[in-house]
N, C-alpha and C positions, 0 to 999 in steps of 0.2 A: 135882231138886232146882226151887228159883225163888231169884229175883233176893232175895226175904231172907230166905232157910232162908240163902247165900251170901255177904250181906252183916255179919248177925250170925261167922257166923267166921270171914267174917276181923275183925270188929273182935276177936273176943275171944281168935282170934289175937295180934291187937296186944296187949291189953291181959291175955297168960297170959304173956307173955315180955319186955315195957318196964315200966320202973322206969326208968327216968333222964333224965327227959320229965314235965311234965304235956302233955292227949294233945288236941290241938281231933277234935270227930269234926261227923261232918255236920246239919245243923241242932239243932244244941246249945248254948248261952249258954256262953259263952269266953268271960273277962278273957286278953289276954293279961299273959308275963311283962312284970316293968317290964325289967328284964336280964340275964332266964334265958334257954336258947332249951325248942322245945317244940316238936312237930309236927302235923302234920294232914294226918289218910286222911280221901280221898274215895276213891271206888268209882266206876266209872263200866261197861256193857254195853253194846259193839258189838254187833257183830253176830252171826247165827245161820244155821245149815246145815244142811238133811241132815245126820244121824250114817250112822242109815239107813233101811232101804223098809217098806215096808207096815201093816197095821193098826193096826199093837204098834211103831213108831218109833219112835225121839229123835232130837229137833234137840239140838246142839253152840251154846254160848252159849258168846261171850264177852264177856271184861270187862281193866278193866285198874282196878287198882289200886295208888295211886298216896298216898306217902310227903312228904312236903314236912315237909325242920329246918329251923327260923328258927332265926338263932344272931345274939346285938349283930353289927352290925359292927364292923369293925376292931379284932380280935380274933383274928386269922390262921384263919390254917384248919385248922392237924388236930387241933382239937376233932368240928370239925365233916363233914370227912368217916372219923374213929375208928365218931362216930354212921352213918355213911353205912355203913360196912361192921356195924357192930351188924343194922344194920332190917333191910339183903340178910338176913344170917344167918336171918333170922322166917324170908319166906316162902321162898326160893329153890330153883325146883326143890319143893316140898314137893304131898305131898296131903293132905285135909284130908275128916275124915271126910264122908264123904258122894259121894266123889269128888269135891272142886273143887282141878285142880291148879293151880299154879304152874308161869307156862318161869322160864325163866332176866332176870336186870332190868336195865333202865336207867338208870343213873345219869346227869343233868341237871345242870351244876355251871350254875342261874338267875345267880345271885352278886347284889347290890346297886345300886342306881342313888342317884347323890351326892341324897346326903338322905333314902334309907330307914333302915328302923332296922334289919335285919335283912338278913341273905345267908342267903338261900336253894342249899341243893339240893333236884334234887326226886328219885324213885326210881322206878322206874314196874316193874309188876308185874305182866307181861302173865298171865289166869289161863285160864278155863276151866272147863264144868259138862257135861252131861248135862239133858235135863229130855224 
C-alpha cells in the first residue's frame, strides 16, 4: 500500500458511510453551507518504522485521519456530539481492504472563539499500514 491508496480508501469509507452533511476534502473546491453542519477530512502520514528485516522487509507507516465537525455556534452541543458518535463508528478499530488499520479515536472538543460562525469537534483516528 502507499499514501495515495490509503487516502483513497479512507475517503471511500467516509463517502460510503456518511450522508448526514456535506463533506470537505483536501484540495477540492468547497463552499461552506450558510447555516448547516458540515465535516472536513484531513489525512496526514507521520513516522514509519522497520516492521520486518531482510531483503524483502516491510515498513510500517503510521498516520492520522482527522474528521472535523463544524456546527453553527449557539445551537447547543447535543447534535454535534451525536455526529461525533456516528463518525467514530465509521473508522474506530476497523481494518480496510489492503490492511489499512485504524486504532481507537481521540475526540477533541475544539469549541468556538468569540465571533466564530462554527463550533468544532475534531475526531482523530490513528492508522497504520505496511509497505
